[in-house]
PDB file of N, CA, C and O in Angstrom:
ATOM      1  N   MET A   1      72.579 168.066 209.673  1.00  0.00           N
ATOM      2  CA  MET A   1      73.443 167.369 208.740  1.00  0.00           C
ATOM      3  C   MET A   1      74.573 168.298 208.316  1.00  0.00           C
ATOM      4  O   MET A   1      74.338 169.473 208.036  1.00  0.00           O
ATOM      5  N   ALA A   2      75.769 167.793 208.269  1.00  0.00           N
ATOM      6  CA  ALA A   2      76.931 168.593 207.866  1.00  0.00           C
ATOM      7  C   ALA A   2      76.967 168.727 206.346  1.00  0.00           C
ATOM      8  O   ALA A   2      76.664 167.787 205.611  1.00  0.00           O
ATOM      9  N   HIS A   3      77.339 169.897 205.908  1.00  0.00           N
ATOM     10  CA  HIS A   3      77.464 170.177 204.484  1.00  0.00           C
ATOM     11  C   HIS A   3      78.857 170.747 204.254  1.00  0.00           C
ATOM     12  O   HIS A   3      79.119 171.909 204.567  1.00  0.00           O
ATOM     13  N   GLU A   4      79.744 169.932 203.710  1.00  0.00           N
ATOM     14  CA  GLU A   4      81.142 170.325 203.545  1.00  0.00           C
ATOM     15  C   GLU A   4      81.329 171.508 202.608  1.00  0.00           C
ATOM     16  O   GLU A   4      82.273 172.279 202.776  1.00  0.00           O
ATOM     17  N   ARG A   5      80.460 171.665 201.637  1.00  0.00           N
ATOM     18  CA  ARG A   5      80.630 172.728 200.642  1.00  0.00           C
ATOM     19  C   ARG A   5      79.906 174.018 201.016  1.00  0.00           C
ATOM     20  O   ARG A   5      79.995 175.015 200.298  1.00  0.00           O
ATOM     21  N   ILE A   6      79.192 173.999 202.137  1.00  0.00           N
ATOM     22  CA  ILE A   6      78.433 175.170 202.573  1.00  0.00           C
ATOM     23  C   ILE A   6      79.052 175.699 203.859  1.00  0.00           C
ATOM     24  O   ILE A   6      79.411 174.934 204.755  1.00  0.00           O
ATOM     25  N   GLU A   7      79.169 177.017 203.933  1.00  0.00           N
ATOM     26  CA  GLU A   7      79.772 177.664 205.105  1.00  0.00           C
ATOM     27  C   GLU A   7      78.816 178.715 205.652  1.00  0.00           C
ATOM     28  O   GLU A   7      78.193 179.462 204.898  1.00  0.00           O
ATOM     29  N   ILE A   8      78.712 178.759 206.969  1.00  0.00           N
ATOM     30  CA  ILE A   8      77.947 179.812 207.648  1.00  0.00           C
ATOM     31  C   ILE A   8      78.898 180.474 208.622  1.00  0.00           C
ATOM     32  O   ILE A   8      79.360 179.855 209.580  1.00  0.00           O
ATOM     33  N   ASN A   9      79.187 181.749 208.364  1.00  0.00           N
ATOM     34  CA  ASN A   9      80.158 182.493 209.159  1.00  0.00           C
ATOM     35  C   ASN A   9      79.623 183.915 209.310  1.00  0.00           C
ATOM     36  O   ASN A   9      79.379 184.588 208.309  1.00  0.00           O
ATOM     37  N   PRO A  10      79.435 184.388 210.560  1.00  0.00           N
ATOM     38  CA  PRO A  10      78.898 185.734 210.757  1.00  0.00           C
ATOM     39  C   PRO A  10      79.709 186.825 210.056  1.00  0.00           C
ATOM     40  O   PRO A  10      79.179 187.898 209.767  1.00  0.00           O
ATOM     41  N   GLY A  11      80.980 186.564 209.782  1.00  0.00           N
ATOM     42  CA  GLY A  11      81.826 187.555 209.135  1.00  0.00           C
ATOM     43  C   GLY A  11      81.752 187.546 207.614  1.00  0.00           C
ATOM     44  O   GLY A  11      82.380 188.374 206.954  1.00  0.00           O
ATOM     45  N   ILE A  12      80.987 186.614 207.058  1.00  0.00           N
ATOM     46  CA  ILE A  12      80.849 186.522 205.600  1.00  0.00           C
ATOM     47  C   ILE A  12      79.380 186.651 205.234  1.00  0.00           C
ATOM     48  O   ILE A  12      78.555 185.833 205.641  1.00  0.00           O
ATOM     49  N   MET A  13      79.064 187.669 204.475  1.00  0.00           N
ATOM     50  CA  MET A  13      77.701 187.904 203.989  1.00  0.00           C
ATOM     51  C   MET A  13      76.674 187.910 205.134  1.00  0.00           C
ATOM     52  O   MET A  13      75.550 187.432 204.981  1.00  0.00           O
ATOM     53  N   GLY A  14      77.084 188.457 206.270  1.00  0.00           N
ATOM     54  CA  GLY A  14      76.170 188.584 207.401  1.00  0.00           C
ATOM     55  C   GLY A  14      75.708 187.256 207.986  1.00  0.00           C
ATOM     56  O   GLY A  14      74.676 187.196 208.653  1.00  0.00           O
ATOM     57  N   GLY A  15      76.463 186.200 207.740  1.00  0.00           N
ATOM     58  CA  GLY A  15      76.105 184.899 208.299  1.00  0.00           C
ATOM     59  C   GLY A  15      75.200 184.068 207.412  1.00  0.00           C
ATOM     60  O   GLY A  15      74.784 182.977 207.802  1.00  0.00           O
ATOM     61  N   LYS A  16      74.887 184.570 206.216  1.00  0.00           N
ATOM     62  CA  LYS A  16      74.079 183.770 205.294  1.00  0.00           C
ATOM     63  C   LYS A  16      74.887 182.561 204.836  1.00  0.00           C
ATOM     64  O   LYS A  16      76.109 182.650 204.719  1.00  0.00           O
ATOM     65  N   PRO A  17      74.232 181.440 204.576  1.00  0.00           N
ATOM     66  CA  PRO A  17      74.958 180.288 204.046  1.00  0.00           C
ATOM     67  C   PRO A  17      75.535 180.622 202.664  1.00  0.00           C
ATOM     68  O   PRO A  17      74.836 181.134 201.790  1.00  0.00           O
ATOM     69  N   VAL A  18      76.805 180.326 202.495  1.00  0.00           N
ATOM     70  CA  VAL A  18      77.480 180.586 201.223  1.00  0.00           C
ATOM     71  C   VAL A  18      78.205 179.314 200.779  1.00  0.00           C
ATOM     72  O   VAL A  18      78.419 178.394 201.568  1.00  0.00           O
ATOM     73  N   ILE A  19      78.574 179.285 199.506  1.00  0.00           N
ATOM     74  CA  ILE A  19      79.407 178.214 199.016  1.00  0.00           C
ATOM     75  C   ILE A  19      80.791 178.412 199.632  1.00  0.00           C
ATOM     76  O   ILE A  19      81.383 179.483 199.500  1.00  0.00           O
ATOM     77  N   ARG A  20      81.301 177.396 200.294  1.00  0.00           N
ATOM     78  CA  ARG A  20      82.568 177.498 201.021  1.00  0.00           C
ATOM     79  C   ARG A  20      83.671 178.056 200.135  1.00  0.00           C
ATOM     80  O   ARG A  20      83.846 177.640 198.990  1.00  0.00           O
ATOM     81  N   GLY A  21      84.416 179.016 200.698  1.00  0.00           N
ATOM     82  CA  GLY A  21      85.538 179.621 199.985  1.00  0.00           C
ATOM     83  C   GLY A  21      85.131 180.727 199.035  1.00  0.00           C
ATOM     84  O   GLY A  21      85.966 181.260 198.303  1.00  0.00           O
ATOM     85  N   THR A  22      83.844 181.079 199.039  1.00  0.00           N
ATOM     86  CA  THR A  22      83.348 182.159 198.180  1.00  0.00           C
ATOM     87  C   THR A  22      82.461 183.081 199.013  1.00  0.00           C
ATOM     88  O   THR A  22      82.235 182.853 200.201  1.00  0.00           O
ATOM     89  N   ARG A  23      81.975 184.106 198.367  1.00  0.00           N
ATOM     90  CA  ARG A  23      80.960 184.972 198.971  1.00  0.00           C
ATOM     91  C   ARG A  23      79.659 184.822 198.186  1.00  0.00           C
ATOM     92  O   ARG A  23      78.849 185.746 198.126  1.00  0.00           O
ATOM     93  N   ILE A  24      79.471 183.657 197.591  1.00  0.00           N
ATOM     94  CA  ILE A  24      78.276 183.387 196.790  1.00  0.00           C
ATOM     95  C   ILE A  24      77.239 182.707 197.688  1.00  0.00           C
ATOM     96  O   ILE A  24      77.420 181.560 198.097  1.00  0.00           O
ATOM     97  N   PRO A  25      76.146 183.426 197.993  1.00  0.00           N
ATOM     98  CA  PRO A  25      75.126 182.854 198.876  1.00  0.00           C
ATOM     99  C   PRO A  25      74.393 181.680 198.228  1.00  0.00           C
ATOM    100  O   PRO A  25      74.146 181.670 197.022  1.00  0.00           O
ATOM    101  N   VAL A  26      74.055 180.704 199.048  1.00  0.00           N
ATOM    102  CA  VAL A  26      73.230 179.585 198.606  1.00  0.00           C
ATOM    103  C   VAL A  26      71.940 180.132 197.997  1.00  0.00           C
ATOM    104  O   VAL A  26      71.477 179.641 196.968  1.00  0.00           O
ATOM    105  N   GLU A  27      71.371 181.137 198.629  1.00  0.00           N
ATOM    106  CA  GLU A  27      70.120 181.737 198.149  1.00  0.00           C
ATOM    107  C   GLU A  27      70.250 182.204 196.703  1.00  0.00           C
ATOM    108  O   GLU A  27      69.342 181.982 195.903  1.00  0.00           O
ATOM    109  N   LEU A  28      71.350 182.839 196.359  1.00  0.00           N
ATOM    110  CA  LEU A  28      71.550 183.335 194.997  1.00  0.00           C
ATOM    111  C   LEU A  28      71.565 182.191 193.994  1.00  0.00           C
ATOM    112  O   LEU A  28      70.953 182.277 192.929  1.00  0.00           O
ATOM    113  N   VAL A  29      72.264 181.129 194.339  1.00  0.00           N
ATOM    114  CA  VAL A  29      72.329 179.965 193.455  1.00  0.00           C
ATOM    115  C   VAL A  29      70.924 179.390 193.243  1.00  0.00           C
ATOM    116  O   VAL A  29      70.533 179.083 192.117  1.00  0.00           O
ATOM    117  N   LEU A  30      70.174 179.250 194.335  1.00  0.00           N
ATOM    118  CA  LEU A  30      68.825 178.688 194.235  1.00  0.00           C
ATOM    119  C   LEU A  30      67.883 179.598 193.458  1.00  0.00           C
ATOM    120  O   LEU A  30      67.052 179.118 192.687  1.00  0.00           O
ATOM    121  N   ARG A  31      68.005 180.899 193.654  1.00  0.00           N
ATOM    122  CA  ARG A  31      67.148 181.834 192.909  1.00  0.00           C
ATOM    123  C   ARG A  31      67.429 181.763 191.414  1.00  0.00           C
ATOM    124  O   ARG A  31      66.504 181.813 190.604  1.00  0.00           O
ATOM    125  N   LYS A  32      68.690 181.650 191.048  1.00  0.00           N
ATOM    126  CA  LYS A  32      69.034 181.538 189.627  1.00  0.00           C
ATOM    127  C   LYS A  32      68.445 180.264 189.036  1.00  0.00           C
ATOM    128  O   LYS A  32      67.895 180.287 187.935  1.00  0.00           O
ATOM    129  N   LEU A  33      68.556 179.162 189.756  1.00  0.00           N
ATOM    130  CA  LEU A  33      67.951 177.922 189.280  1.00  0.00           C
ATOM    131  C   LEU A  33      66.434 178.060 189.195  1.00  0.00           C
ATOM    132  O   LEU A  33      65.805 177.527 188.280  1.00  0.00           O
ATOM    133  N   GLY A  34      65.855 178.774 190.149  1.00  0.00           N
ATOM    134  CA  GLY A  34      64.410 178.982 190.186  1.00  0.00           C
ATOM    135  C   GLY A  34      63.882 179.804 189.029  1.00  0.00           C
ATOM    136  O   GLY A  34      62.713 179.687 188.661  1.00  0.00           O
ATOM    137  N   THR A  35      64.738 180.635 188.453  1.00  0.00           N
ATOM    138  CA  THR A  35      64.310 181.427 187.296  1.00  0.00           C
ATOM    139  C   THR A  35      64.451 180.635 186.001  1.00  0.00           C
ATOM    140  O   THR A  35      64.101 181.117 184.923  1.00  0.00           O
ATOM    141  N   GLY A  36      64.967 179.418 186.121  1.00  0.00           N
ATOM    142  CA  GLY A  36      65.101 178.584 184.939  1.00  0.00           C
ATOM    143  C   GLY A  36      66.510 178.492 184.383  1.00  0.00           C
ATOM    144  O   GLY A  36      66.735 177.847 183.358  1.00  0.00           O
ATOM    145  N   MET A  37      67.462 179.134 185.053  1.00  0.00           N
ATOM    146  CA  MET A  37      68.843 179.024 184.589  1.00  0.00           C
ATOM    147  C   MET A  37      69.304 177.582 184.707  1.00  0.00           C
ATOM    148  O   MET A  37      68.950 176.877 185.652  1.00  0.00           O
ATOM    149  N   THR A  38      70.086 177.160 183.752  1.00  0.00           N
ATOM    150  CA  THR A  38      70.668 175.829 183.804  1.00  0.00           C
ATOM    151  C   THR A  38      71.904 175.841 184.698  1.00  0.00           C
ATOM    152  O   THR A  38      72.435 176.900 185.030  1.00  0.00           O
ATOM    153  N   PHE A  39      72.349 174.654 185.080  1.00  0.00           N
ATOM    154  CA  PHE A  39      73.593 174.549 185.837  1.00  0.00           C
ATOM    155  C   PHE A  39      74.720 175.220 185.061  1.00  0.00           C
ATOM    156  O   PHE A  39      75.519 175.962 185.631  1.00  0.00           O
ATOM    157  N   ASP A  40      74.779 174.956 183.762  1.00  0.00           N
ATOM    158  CA  ASP A  40      75.853 175.527 182.943  1.00  0.00           C
ATOM    159  C   ASP A  40      75.821 177.047 182.947  1.00  0.00           C
ATOM    160  O   ASP A  40      76.873 177.687 182.966  1.00  0.00           O
ATOM    161  N   ALA A  41      74.634 177.631 182.929  1.00  0.00           N
ATOM    162  CA  ALA A  41      74.512 179.092 182.944  1.00  0.00           C
ATOM    163  C   ALA A  41      74.971 179.655 184.287  1.00  0.00           C
ATOM    164  O   ALA A  41      75.655 180.678 184.332  1.00  0.00           O
ATOM    165  N   VAL A  42      74.600 178.996 185.372  1.00  0.00           N
ATOM    166  CA  VAL A  42      75.038 179.443 186.707  1.00  0.00           C
ATOM    167  C   VAL A  42      76.561 179.345 186.802  1.00  0.00           C
ATOM    168  O   VAL A  42      77.219 180.248 187.319  1.00  0.00           O
ATOM    169  N   LEU A  43      77.105 178.255 186.305  1.00  0.00           N
ATOM    170  CA  LEU A  43      78.558 178.075 186.337  1.00  0.00           C
ATOM    171  C   LEU A  43      79.263 179.116 185.480  1.00  0.00           C
ATOM    172  O   LEU A  43      80.360 179.558 185.821  1.00  0.00           O
ATOM    173  N   ALA A  44      78.652 179.508 184.379  1.00  0.00           N
ATOM    174  CA  ALA A  44      79.245 180.541 183.522  1.00  0.00           C
ATOM    175  C   ALA A  44      79.238 181.890 184.229  1.00  0.00           C
ATOM    176  O   ALA A  44      80.179 182.672 184.087  1.00  0.00           O
ATOM    177  N   ASP A  45      78.179 182.168 184.993  1.00  0.00           N
ATOM    178  CA  ASP A  45      78.100 183.417 185.761  1.00  0.00           C
ATOM    179  C   ASP A  45      79.093 183.443 186.916  1.00  0.00           C
ATOM    180  O   ASP A  45      79.565 184.511 187.309  1.00  0.00           O
ATOM    181  N   HIS A  46      79.408 182.285 187.452  1.00  0.00           N
ATOM    182  CA  HIS A  46      80.263 182.182 188.648  1.00  0.00           C
ATOM    183  C   HIS A  46      81.336 181.122 188.396  1.00  0.00           C
ATOM    184  O   HIS A  46      81.186 179.975 188.816  1.00  0.00           O
ATOM    185  N   PRO A  47      82.407 181.500 187.717  1.00  0.00           N
ATOM    186  CA  PRO A  47      83.441 180.534 187.315  1.00  0.00           C
ATOM    187  C   PRO A  47      84.106 179.774 188.470  1.00  0.00           C
ATOM    188  O   PRO A  47      84.681 178.708 188.252  1.00  0.00           O
ATOM    189  N   ARG A  48      84.035 180.306 189.680  1.00  0.00           N
ATOM    190  CA  ARG A  48      84.648 179.606 190.823  1.00  0.00           C
ATOM    191  C   ARG A  48      83.800 178.435 191.300  1.00  0.00           C
ATOM    192  O   ARG A  48      84.288 177.568 192.025  1.00  0.00           O
ATOM    193  N   LEU A  49      82.533 178.405 190.898  1.00  0.00           N
ATOM    194  CA  LEU A  49      81.652 177.317 191.321  1.00  0.00           C
ATOM    195  C   LEU A  49      81.908 176.070 190.495  1.00  0.00           C
ATOM    196  O   LEU A  49      82.388 176.120 189.363  1.00  0.00           O
ATOM    197  N   ARG A  50      81.564 174.946 191.115  1.00  0.00           N
ATOM    198  CA  ARG A  50      81.588 173.665 190.420  1.00  0.00           C
ATOM    199  C   ARG A  50      80.189 173.069 190.505  1.00  0.00           C
ATOM    200  O   ARG A  50      79.376 173.476 191.335  1.00  0.00           O
ATOM    201  N   ARG A  51      79.927 172.119 189.654  1.00  0.00           N
ATOM    202  CA  ARG A  51      78.613 171.463 189.659  1.00  0.00           C
ATOM    203  C   ARG A  51      78.271 170.939 191.059  1.00  0.00           C
ATOM    204  O   ARG A  51      77.124 171.030 191.497  1.00  0.00           O
ATOM    205  N   GLU A  52      79.255 170.398 191.744  1.00  0.00           N
ATOM    206  CA  GLU A  52      79.031 169.862 193.086  1.00  0.00           C
ATOM    207  C   GLU A  52      78.578 170.946 194.063  1.00  0.00           C
ATOM    208  O   GLU A  52      77.849 170.656 195.011  1.00  0.00           O
ATOM    209  N   ASP A  53      79.001 172.184 193.841  1.00  0.00           N
ATOM    210  CA  ASP A  53      78.568 173.292 194.704  1.00  0.00           C
ATOM    211  C   ASP A  53      77.076 173.565 194.530  1.00  0.00           C
ATOM    212  O   ASP A  53      76.370 173.828 195.503  1.00  0.00           O
ATOM    213  N   ILE A  54      76.605 173.504 193.298  1.00  0.00           N
ATOM    214  CA  ILE A  54      75.184 173.727 193.038  1.00  0.00           C
ATOM    215  C   ILE A  54      74.356 172.610 193.668  1.00  0.00           C
ATOM    216  O   ILE A  54      73.324 172.865 194.288  1.00  0.00           O
ATOM    217  N   LEU A  55      74.814 171.385 193.506  1.00  0.00           N
ATOM    218  CA  LEU A  55      74.114 170.255 194.130  1.00  0.00           C
ATOM    219  C   LEU A  55      74.111 170.385 195.652  1.00  0.00           C
ATOM    220  O   LEU A  55      73.121 170.059 196.307  1.00  0.00           O
ATOM    221  N   ALA A  56      75.220 170.861 196.209  1.00  0.00           N
ATOM    222  CA  ALA A  56      75.307 171.058 197.657  1.00  0.00           C
ATOM    223  C   ALA A  56      74.340 172.135 198.120  1.00  0.00           C
ATOM    224  O   ALA A  56      73.740 172.010 199.188  1.00  0.00           O
ATOM    225  N   ALA A  57      74.181 173.190 197.332  1.00  0.00           N
ATOM    226  CA  ALA A  57      73.227 174.253 197.683  1.00  0.00           C
ATOM    227  C   ALA A  57      71.807 173.701 197.714  1.00  0.00           C
ATOM    228  O   ALA A  57      71.033 174.030 198.612  1.00  0.00           O
ATOM    229  N   GLN A  58      71.465 172.873 196.748  1.00  0.00           N
ATOM    230  CA  GLN A  58      70.138 172.263 196.722  1.00  0.00           C
ATOM    231  C   GLN A  58      69.940 171.321 197.913  1.00  0.00           C
ATOM    232  O   GLN A  58      68.885 171.330 198.546  1.00  0.00           O
ATOM    233  N   ALA A  59      70.943 170.523 198.211  1.00  0.00           N
ATOM    234  CA  ALA A  59      70.837 169.594 199.336  1.00  0.00           C
ATOM    235  C   ALA A  59      70.720 170.346 200.661  1.00  0.00           C
ATOM    236  O   ALA A  59      69.955 169.950 201.540  1.00  0.00           O
ATOM    237  N   PHE A  60      71.484 171.437 200.798  1.00  0.00           N
ATOM    238  CA  PHE A  60      71.415 172.246 202.013  1.00  0.00           C
ATOM    239  C   PHE A  60      70.008 172.799 202.203  1.00  0.00           C
ATOM    240  O   PHE A  60      69.454 172.737 203.300  1.00  0.00           O
ATOM    241  N   ALA A  61      69.432 173.340 201.133  1.00  0.00           N
ATOM    242  CA  ALA A  61      68.079 173.906 201.218  1.00  0.00           C
ATOM    243  C   ALA A  61      67.058 172.827 201.573  1.00  0.00           C
ATOM    244  O   ALA A  61      66.164 173.066 202.385  1.00  0.00           O
ATOM    245  N   ALA A  62      67.180 171.651 200.976  1.00  0.00           N
ATOM    246  CA  ALA A  62      66.254 170.560 201.275  1.00  0.00           C
ATOM    247  C   ALA A  62      66.364 170.136 202.740  1.00  0.00           C
ATOM    248  O   ALA A  62      65.351 169.909 203.402  1.00  0.00           O
ATOM    249  N   ASP A  63      67.584 170.031 203.240  1.00  0.00           N
ATOM    250  CA  ASP A  63      67.772 169.661 204.643  1.00  0.00           C
ATOM    251  C   ASP A  63      67.240 170.737 205.576  1.00  0.00           C
ATOM    252  O   ASP A  63      66.634 170.431 206.602  1.00  0.00           O
ATOM    253  N   TYR A  64      67.463 171.991 205.222  1.00  0.00           N
ATOM    254  CA  TYR A  64      66.963 173.103 206.038  1.00  0.00           C
ATOM    255  C   TYR A  64      65.436 173.041 206.116  1.00  0.00           C
ATOM    256  O   TYR A  64      64.860 173.167 207.197  1.00  0.00           O
ATOM    257  N   LEU A  65      64.793 172.850 204.982  1.00  0.00           N
ATOM    258  CA  LEU A  65      63.330 172.808 204.951  1.00  0.00           C
ATOM    259  C   LEU A  65      62.784 171.569 205.652  1.00  0.00           C
ATOM    260  O   LEU A  65      61.697 171.613 206.228  1.00  0.00           O
ATOM    261  N   ALA A  66      63.512 170.486 205.609  1.00  0.00           N
ATOM    262  CA  ALA A  66      63.069 169.265 206.276  1.00  0.00           C
ATOM    263  C   ALA A  66      62.972 169.460 207.778  1.00  0.00           C
ATOM    264  O   ALA A  66      62.190 168.781 208.443  1.00  0.00           O
ATOM    265  N   ASP A  67      63.759 170.380 208.319  1.00  0.00           N
ATOM    266  CA  ASP A  67      63.749 170.635 209.757  1.00  0.00           C
ATOM    267  C   ASP A  67      62.742 171.707 210.171  1.00  0.00           C
ATOM    268  O   ASP A  67      62.557 171.955 211.363  1.00  0.00           O
ATOM    269  N   GLU A  68      62.092 172.341 209.200  1.00  0.00           N
ATOM    270  CA  GLU A  68      61.114 173.390 209.504  1.00  0.00           C
ATOM    271  C   GLU A  68      59.829 172.760 210.029  1.00  0.00           C
ATOM    272  O   GLU A  68      59.436 171.669 209.614  1.00  0.00           O
ATOM    273  N   GLU A  69      59.188 173.467 210.946  1.00  0.00           N
ATOM    274  CA  GLU A  69      57.881 173.023 211.430  1.00  0.00           C
ATOM    275  C   GLU A  69      56.826 173.465 210.432  1.00  0.00           C
ATOM    276  O   GLU A  69      56.907 174.553 209.860  1.00  0.00           O
ATOM    277  N   THR A  70      55.849 172.620 210.233  1.00  0.00           N
ATOM    278  CA  THR A  70      54.746 172.949 209.343  1.00  0.00           C
ATOM    279  C   THR A  70      53.670 173.631 210.157  1.00  0.00           C
ATOM    280  O   THR A  70      53.213 173.111 211.174  1.00  0.00           O
ATOM    281  N   VAL A  71      53.271 174.804 209.694  1.00  0.00           N
ATOM    282  CA  VAL A  71      52.224 175.560 210.384  1.00  0.00           C
ATOM    283  C   VAL A  71      51.079 175.784 209.398  1.00  0.00           C
ATOM    284  O   VAL A  71      51.275 176.325 208.309  1.00  0.00           O
ATOM    285  N   TYR A  72      49.933 175.375 209.783  1.00  0.00           N
ATOM    286  CA  TYR A  72      48.756 175.578 208.937  1.00  0.00           C
ATOM    287  C   TYR A  72      47.930 176.694 209.535  1.00  0.00           C
ATOM    288  O   TYR A  72      47.588 176.664 210.718  1.00  0.00           O
ATOM    289  N   GLY A  73      47.607 177.688 208.706  1.00  0.00           N
ATOM    290  CA  GLY A  73      46.894 178.869 209.199  1.00  0.00           C
ATOM    291  C   GLY A  73      45.486 178.784 208.923  1.00  0.00           C
ATOM    292  O   GLY A  73      44.733 179.694 209.269  1.00  0.00           O
TER     293      GLY A  73
END
């Protein structure tokens, strides 16, 4: 699935998915949300982000995980 707000470029952050036009990794946004930060707090930390960028990071992660194979050990 295409994600307009997410960019993967080997020349930016080693190819990690980032919010397009920034060097802010999707992982960083998700980790901040995972620690309990609100959208407003994340936006305050990263003024270049918009609410839609945070939603795009969540959607990207969900789509990525949906394509993962489930392995039971």
